PLY file of the C-alpha trace (Angstrom):
ply
format ascii 1.0
element vertex 157
property float x
property float y
property float z
element edge 156
property int vertex1
property int vertex2
end_header
11.83 1.37 -18.00
8.32 0.19 -18.61
5.94 -1.52 -16.25
2.71 -3.46 -16.39
0.20 -2.34 -13.78
-2.78 -4.59 -13.07
-5.67 -4.87 -10.69
-5.62 -8.47 -9.52
-7.60 -10.76 -7.25
-5.88 -12.49 -4.37
-7.25 -15.85 -5.45
-5.46 -15.67 -8.82
-2.33 -13.64 -8.00
-1.47 -14.71 -4.43
1.91 -16.31 -5.35
3.11 -13.09 -7.05
1.77 -10.80 -4.31
3.22 -13.01 -1.58
6.62 -13.02 -3.29
6.86 -9.22 -3.12
5.48 -8.90 0.40
7.71 -11.66 1.76
10.80 -9.94 0.36
9.82 -6.52 1.70
7.89 -7.10 4.91
8.89 -10.56 6.15
12.59 -10.56 5.19
13.49 -6.85 5.28
11.14 -5.54 7.95
10.94 -8.77 10.01
7.16 -8.77 10.18
5.89 -12.25 11.08
4.12 -14.08 8.25
1.03 -14.61 10.39
0.72 -10.81 10.73
1.65 -10.02 7.14
-0.86 -12.35 5.51
-4.26 -11.82 7.06
-7.93 -12.32 6.19
-7.99 -8.87 4.61
-6.16 -10.23 1.56
-9.19 -12.22 0.40
-11.59 -9.27 0.41
-9.20 -6.48 -0.64
-8.56 -5.12 -4.10
-4.89 -5.56 -5.07
-2.58 -3.79 -7.48
0.42 -5.57 -8.99
3.31 -3.96 -10.86
5.70 -6.03 -12.97
8.87 -4.97 -14.75
8.23 -5.45 -18.48
11.89 -6.20 -19.19
12.21 -9.27 -16.98
8.52 -9.94 -16.17
9.33 -9.88 -12.43
6.71 -8.73 -9.91
8.17 -5.62 -8.25
5.41 -3.86 -6.31
2.00 -4.33 -4.78
-0.59 -2.69 -2.58
-4.15 -3.27 -1.47
-7.29 -1.40 -0.50
-10.16 -2.81 1.53
-13.79 -2.25 0.48
-13.94 0.28 3.37
-10.97 2.30 2.03
-8.08 1.01 4.18
-4.91 1.19 2.09
-2.13 -1.13 3.20
0.66 -3.51 2.25
2.31 -1.02 -0.11
5.53 -2.82 -0.98
8.18 -2.06 -3.59
11.19 -4.37 -3.90
14.46 -2.70 -3.04
15.86 -2.18 -6.55
12.83 -0.14 -7.67
12.20 2.23 -4.76
13.80 5.19 -6.48
11.70 4.66 -9.64
8.46 6.11 -8.17
6.66 2.81 -8.74
4.56 3.47 -5.62
2.75 6.19 -7.60
1.34 3.59 -10.01
0.06 1.53 -7.11
-1.51 4.51 -5.35
-3.16 5.84 -8.50
-4.71 2.40 -9.03
-5.87 2.17 -5.41
-7.32 5.69 -5.48
-9.12 4.79 -8.71
-10.65 1.76 -6.99
-11.70 3.97 -4.06
-13.48 6.32 -6.48
-15.22 3.36 -8.19
-16.41 2.25 -4.75
-17.74 5.80 -4.16
-15.56 6.19 -1.08
-15.06 9.72 0.18
-11.90 8.96 2.21
-9.03 6.53 2.33
-7.21 5.36 5.46
-3.69 4.22 6.26
-1.92 2.88 9.34
1.09 5.12 9.67
4.18 4.25 11.68
4.30 6.75 14.51
7.50 8.35 13.22
5.83 9.07 9.84
2.65 10.79 11.13
4.03 14.28 10.49
5.00 13.25 6.96
1.47 12.08 6.16
0.02 15.16 7.84
2.00 17.26 5.36
0.21 15.31 2.60
-3.29 16.10 3.93
-3.83 13.00 6.09
-5.15 13.55 9.61
-5.03 11.24 12.66
-8.06 9.22 13.77
-8.25 7.61 17.20
-5.35 6.77 19.45
-1.99 5.13 18.85
-2.03 1.31 18.75
0.49 -1.48 18.34
0.76 -3.66 15.23
3.53 -6.22 14.70
5.41 -4.66 17.61
5.33 -1.17 16.09
3.35 1.86 17.30
0.90 2.98 14.61
-1.59 5.79 14.05
-4.65 5.42 11.82
-4.89 8.36 9.44
-7.48 9.48 6.90
-7.52 11.66 3.81
-10.22 12.63 1.34
-9.83 11.01 -2.07
-9.58 14.40 -3.77
-6.80 15.61 -1.44
-4.96 12.31 -1.81
-5.05 12.61 -5.59
-3.67 16.17 -5.42
-0.64 14.90 -3.48
0.00 11.72 -5.44
3.12 13.00 -7.20
4.85 14.35 -4.10
4.07 11.69 -1.49
6.01 8.45 -0.93
3.96 5.47 0.15
6.23 2.44 -0.25
6.96 0.24 2.75
3.61 1.11 4.26
2.46 -1.94 6.11
0 1
1 2
2 3
3 4
4 5
5 6
6 7
7 8
8 9
9 10
10 11
11 12
12 13
13 14
14 15
15 16
16 17
17 18
18 19
19 20
20 21
21 22
22 23
23 24
24 25
25 26
26 27
27 28
28 29
29 30
30 31
31 32
32 33
33 34
34 35
35 36
36 37
37 38
38 39
39 40
40 41
41 42
42 43
43 44
44 45
45 46
46 47
47 48
48 49
49 50
50 51
51 52
52 53
53 54
54 55
55 56
56 57
57 58
58 59
59 60
60 61
61 62
62 63
63 64
64 65
65 66
66 67
67 68
68 69
69 70
70 71
71 72
72 73
73 74
74 75
75 76
76 77
77 78
78 79
79 80
80 81
81 82
82 83
83 84
84 85
85 86
86 87
87 88
88 89
89 90
90 91
91 92
92 93
93 94
94 95
95 96
96 97
97 98
98 99
99 100
100 101
101 102
102 103
103 104
104 105
105 106
106 107
107 108
108 109
109 110
110 111
111 112
112 113
113 114
114 115
115 116
116 117
117 118
118 119
119 120
120 121
121 122
122 123
123 124
124 125
125 126
126 127
127 128
128 129
129 130
130 131
131 132
132 133
133 134
134 135
135 136
136 137
137 138
138 139
139 140
140 141
141 142
142 143
143 144
144 145
145 146
146 147
147 148
148 149
149 150
150 151
151 152
152 153
153 154
154 155
155 156
């Protein structure tokens, strides 16, 4: 299989990005649309992955100018294809271009130990988002890049 991976702006690619995120987060995960689509979309840098065979958008993710990685979504038929790696490599590349030293994620509480194994560490206290307990976690760009091939990031809201 071959894929097209692009850095896109929300203003131009919103329909494609929304399509993926609605399938994954709104329909599958039952996250309310008003939570899923926030003001962060307009200022974030987005990655978009499309299947070259059928030209369908299959994955997306975003990073804020401050290094917050979120909305990593891969449609169900592609989750075993390691498509999340393409997204993360693109987002880490953007972080390096922005001269960021660290990236951040909001981990579901039950996945904190998983991200700890991949060099992320907790910051602050547990908080609630969309009815789910979350923990903010950080990782240096260099450590994140070392773990890119072994970590799974899809379905990270």
